[in-house]
C-alpha positions in Angstrom: -15.9 -8.3 -19.4 -17.2 -9.1 -22.9 -15.2 -10.6 -25.8 -15.6 -9.5 -29.4 -14.8 -11.4 -32.6 -14.8 -9.3 -35.7 -16.9 -6.7 -34.0 -19.4 -9.2 -32.8 -20.1 -9.7 -29.0 -19.3 -13.1 -27.8 -21.1 -13.0 -24.4 -20.3 -11.5 -21.1 -17.8 -13.2 -19.0 -18.2 -13.1 -15.1 -15.0 -13.9 -13.2 -15.7 -13.0 -9.6 -19.0 -13.3 -7.6 -17.9 -12.4 -4.0 -20.1 -10.3 -1.8 -17.7 -7.3 -1.9 -18.0 -4.5 -4.6 -15.3 -5.0 -7.2 -14.2 -1.9 -9.0 -11.7 0.0 -11.2 -11.3 -2.9 -13.9 -8.2 -2.6 -16.3 -7.7 -5.0 -19.3 -4.9 -5.8 -21.7 -4.7 -8.2 -24.8 -1.9 -9.5 -27.0 -1.6 -8.8 -30.5 -2.6 -12.1 -32.2 -3.2 -14.9 -29.7 -6.3 -13.6 -28.2 -4.9 -13.9 -24.7 -6.2 -11.3 -22.3 -6.0 -10.4 -18.6 -8.4 -8.4 -16.3 -7.4 -6.7 -13.1 -9.6 -4.9 -10.5 -9.8 -3.7 -7.0 -11.0 -6.2 -4.4 -12.2 -4.8 -0.9 -11.2 -6.8 2.0 -13.6 -7.4 5.0 -11.0 -6.5 7.4 -10.4 -3.0 5.8 -8.4 -1.9 2.9 -8.2 -3.3 -0.6 -6.0 -5.5 -2.9 -5.6 -6.1 -6.7 -6.7 -9.3 -8.2 -6.3 -10.4 -11.8 -7.3 -13.4 -13.9 -5.9 -14.6 -17.2 -8.1 -15.7 -20.0 -11.4 -16.2 -18.3 -14.1 -17.9 -20.3 -17.0 -18.1 -17.9 -18.1 -17.4 -14.3 -15.2 -18.1 -12.1 -12.9 -19.7 -14.9 -9.4 -18.9 -14.9 -7.3 -18.5 -11.7 -8.0 -15.3 -9.7 -4.8 -14.4 -8.1 -3.7 -11.5 -5.7 -0.8 -10.7 -3.5 -2.9 -10.1 -0.5 -0.6 -9.3 2.6 -3.6 -8.9 4.8 -2.2 -5.7 6.2 -5.4 -3.7 5.7 -3.9 -1.1 3.3 -5.5 0.3 0.4 -4.3 -0.7 -3.1 -6.0 0.9 -6.1 -5.7 2.1 -9.7 -4.7 -1.1 -11.4 -3.2 -0.6 -15.0 -2.2 -3.3 -17.4 0.0 -3.8 -20.6 0.6 -7.1 -22.5 3.1 -7.6 -25.3 2.7 -9.7 -28.4 3.7 -12.9 -26.6 1.1 -12.6 -23.9 3.6 -11.6 -21.1 2.1 -8.7 -19.1 2.9 -5.9 -16.5 0.4 -5.0 -13.7 0.9 -1.7 -11.9 -1.1 -0.1 -9.1 -0.7 2.5 -6.4 -0.5 1.7 -2.8 2.2 0.7 -0.2 5.3 -0.5 -1.9 8.8 -1.9 -0.6 10.3 1.6 -0.3 7.1 4.0 -0.1 4.0 3.8 1.9 1.9 5.5 -0.7 3.6 5.0 -4.0 3.4 3.2 -7.3 4.4 -0.5 -7.7 4.3 -2.9 -10.6 5.0 -6.7 -11.2 5.7 -8.6 -14.4 4.0 -11.9 -15.4 4.7 -14.4 -18.0 2.1 -15.5 -20.5 0.9 -18.2 -18.1 0.4 -15.6 -15.3 3.3 -17.0 -13.3 5.3 -14.0 -12.0 8.7 -12.8 -13.4 9.4 -10.8 -10.3 9.8 -12.4 -6.8 7.8 -9.5 -5.3 6.5 -5.9 -5.9 8.8 -3.5 -7.7 8.9 0.1 -6.6 8.4 2.5 -9.4 8.6 5.9 -8.0 11.7 7.3 -6.0 10.8 7.3 -2.4 8.7 10.5 -1.7 7.0 11.7 1.4 4.0 12.8 -0.7 1.5 10.8 -2.7 1.9 9.0 -6.0 -1.2 7.4 -7.7 -3.1 6.5 -10.9 -0.2 4.7 -12.9 -0.5 3.5 -16.5 2.0 1.3 -18.1 3.0 0.4 -21.8 5.2 -2.2 -23.2 7.1 -2.5 -26.7 7.5 -5.8 -28.5 10.8 -6.6 -26.7 9.4 -6.1 -23.1 10.7 -2.8 -22.5 8.2 -0.6 -20.6 7.4 2.8 -19.3 5.1 3.5 -16.3 3.6 7.0 -16.0 2.0 8.3 -12.8 0.9 11.3 -10.9 3.1 12.6 -8.2 2.4 15.5 -5.7 4.9 18.2 -5.8 4.8 21.6 -3.9 1.3 22.8 -4.7 -0.3 20.3 -7.3 0.1 17.0 -9.0 2.7 16.5 -11.7 3.0 13.6 -14.2 6.3 11.6 -14.1 7.5 8.5 -15.8 10.1 5.7 -15.4 11.4 3.4 -18.0 12.9 -0.1 -17.5 14.5 -2.6 -20.0 13.0 -6.1 -20.5 15.3 -7.4 -17.9 14.0 -4.8 -15.4 17.4 -2.9 -15.9 17.1 0.8 -15.0 16.7 3.1 -18.1 17.1 6.3 -16.3 15.7 8.1 -13.3 12.2 9.1 -12.7 11.5 12.1 -15.2 8.7 14.8 -15.4 6.6 14.2 -18.5 5.9 17.8 -19.1 7.5 21.2 -18.9 7.7 23.0 -15.6 4.3 24.4 -14.5 2.4 25.5 -11.6 -0.8 24.1 -12.7 -2.2 20.7 -11.9 -1.4 17.7 -14.1 -2.6 14.1 -13.4 -4.4 11.1 -14.6 -1.8 9.9 -17.3 -2.1 7.4 -19.9 0.7 5.7 -21.9 1.2 4.0 -25.2 4.4 2.5 -26.8 5.1 1.4 -30.3 7.1 -1.8 -31.3 10.5 0.2 -31.3 10.2 1.6 -27.8 9.0 5.2 -28.9 6.1 6.2 -26.6 3.5 8.9 -25.7 2.2 10.0 -22.5 -1.2 11.9 -22.2 -2.6 13.5 -19.1 -5.2 16.0 -17.8 -3.6 19.4 -17.7 -5.5 22.3 -15.7 -3.4 25.2 -17.1 -2.0 24.8 -20.7 -4.8 26.6 -22.7 -6.9 28.6 -20.1 -9.6 25.9 -19.8 -10.1 24.4 -16.5 -9.0 21.1 -17.9 -7.4 20.0 -21.2 -6.1 16.6 -22.6 -2.5 17.0 -23.5 0.0 14.6 -25.0 3.8 14.4 -25.3 5.9 12.1 -27.7 9.3 10.5 -26.6 11.8 8.9 -28.7 13.0 5.5 -27.6 16.2 4.8 -25.9 18.4 4.8 -28.8 21.8 3.5 -28.7 23.4 2.7 -25.5 20.2 3.2 -23.5 20.4 7.0 -24.0 17.5 9.1 -22.3 14.5 9.6 -24.6 14.2 13.0 -26.4 11.0 14.5 -25.7 9.0 16.3 -28.3 6.7 19.2 -27.7 3.5 18.9 -25.8 0.5 18.7 -28.1 -3.0 19.3 -27.1 -4.9 16.0 -28.1 -8.4 17.8 -28.0 -7.3 20.3 -30.6 -6.6 17.4 -33.2 -10.3 17.4 -34.0 -10.0 21.0 -35.2 -7.1 20.0 -37.6 -4.1 20.6 -35.4 -1.3 18.5 -36.8 -0.6 15.9 -34.0 1.3 13.9 -36.6 3.9 16.5 -37.3 7.5 15.6 -36.6 9.5 12.4 -37.0 7.4 10.3 -34.6 3.9 11.8 -35.1 2.9 9.4 -37.9 3.7 6.3 -35.8 2.5 7.5 -32.6 -0.6 9.8 -33.3 -2.9 6.9 -32.7 -1.0 6.1 -29.5 -1.4 9.6 -28.3 -5.2 9.5 -28.8 -5.3 6.2 -27.1 -3.5 7.4 -24.1 -5.9 10.4 -24.0 -8.7 7.8 -23.9 -6.9 6.0 -21.0 -6.8 9.4 -19.2 -10.5 9.7 -19.5 -11.0 6.3 -18.1 -8.8 7.1 -15.2 -10.8 10.3 -14.8 -14.0 8.4 -14.5 -12.7 6.1 -11.9 -10.8 8.8 -9.9 -14.3 10.1 -8.7 -14.3 7.6 -5.7 -10.5 7.9 -5.3 -8.9 9.3 -2.2 -7.5 12.6 -3.0 -5.4 13.6 0.0 -2.4 15.4 -1.5 0.1 14.2 1.1 0.4 12.1 4.2 1.4 12.9 7.7 
């Protein structure tokens, strides 16, 4: 990792030097304090891989590298991070969880990296197929949304799950897009201070192209924790040609978030090249 101050590089930070190959880094930073956290995939000599993370590294092996290594030989991958203004953060990944052997899980942490949750939290509803490639976003109150790819009948779809800042359930797992027979995956998520959010993903069938970057806006929970009201899907790649992504009541606030989400999707696409792609398990 490398920190920047006012656009100027402050030097490369190394925070692991094991003999294994570390991969799939994710990073998140708070709004004002300069706190940041980095997570990555750490292979295990006995097989499988786990997720490690470090808070505020300042030099080689500085900070505390932590993990939840159960030593079970299973593969955990695809870490995603979000940090709120106070430095509290959420880490999500795909792999075995409490209720699904190949699903999406998360865990919340305080600003000092101490865990809020006693263990892993299962995000997706138990499913006999594969869930993978999560992304997570937080608002200023600690409310959060997790987006992920889930295998359906023929292809992957993108779904999301919302939680309150106390981990209260804010509705069931929901599809992020309209019904489609095409493949949608590699989601990215962004959320504003009021809980409105955008999910972007790679869509193989929306415009006749093999792949398109697509985003959809969602209103926040509203009074009484009501379900969010989705806006229409918007092709992010078309914005460069003058398409009005900012149309609608949420557009001005979240246009930047939509584009950021598309950037996250591209990041996930790059790292997906060495990811397992088995659509289901036996």
